[in-house]
Steps between C-alpha positions, in 0.01 A plus 500: 500500500816515286650844459459657157633819350256787525328561170625180338238289329516141629621240250566775244835558328640857486438696183875542433836470669539869582532577872195654661526866604555582865260734678587689818192583700494786753535408869183386670341752733513407870207283605286615793542289814229246584337496842662275755332164566550232762790266423421135425541245778825317542543207264449150639628286216420149391626301204315249287607247238203494261645230269543270801143568608368417153704181469365379835142609426275201445265715295782615273620142458147407396493777240839402360397136468159551340593787268823322408309190393270710284792681337676172427187354342456810286863481385468130417179555302660784309808295414277217380303740279821648362610153395172454315562823312855399414380166367244676282764738367726207416212334319452815291869493409471138393196582284666794330518427129264203533174692532386825338642816655152638560405193704822521698445872565149425625635245747769740623246778553280260696796410719575867564142558610518197727826624656350845564183352650678250726758757609218723617358210699836431666539867588155501659592192704822670613306809605258291706790330679665834567181649642450197726852547635443871554181437696672240716803719571276796578344298781845426646613860463192636674549279805880535501485879519253479789713241680815711466316789660354276769832343599696825486243679718509216752877551523470879522670548164414796281747439215548165324775460240570227251773282643689507170539878537665477842872436525491395866228419752449283805246221534276706727423735210392218265127422483515260205414186698214670684351636179531159333329317784216751518454501123470122490256508790274760342539390139599133460359497145339729244214477253621434145250514212449166325724418208386669179262742672551874531477628859145598591317570828341156466813287458699695760247457777393863484854627562513669162248773433401585148658844531833339595507241225827500307473700180557313178837582354746366249652201683862396508604159373486360852373635835767651724587335827559827683419541866301780658596861472661501845801303378839663571655747261 
């Protein structure tokens, strides 16, 4: 989380330009010692390149291809609809002064209602695509986390770092290829809900329980193409 000043309201401007007063607190009383515990085991370190694993994952490639096609179709449909609206607006401009103002105002209000209605439809389509991508990526993430644990335990490793966070390592520490091979063996593909359908237990082969269904929320203009939460910092 980004560091913020204590007591400062986020996204709020200061009341004035006067410097804030400084407060000197008394020294903290000594803390009582905690009981001694056993030290942790010695670190056996591995490194992992998650982006490389995802790029080589056949399941992730499947998600990128299918969700990408749906996003492109949504964008094309929206651009086509926008052109229809622009043509109608131009027609209104051409009719200005030729038809009564009341009639022109009625047409403009009808266009505004149509824009609001169709925009809501496009947002709903975007949300469905986003949820389908989230369900697909969740399947990859679930297996990937288990595979990382499986491979690291087979190598006797108890600490796995993102490769991008390590300045220097030798090939023996790197488990990227092993994780990739095991991930593709266990999960060559994922279940993606059909186009235009919200994820349900029925269209995900029972993978999605009703309690885990994505909550409806205000969707962005297009679904993100982010990977699972185990991506490097």
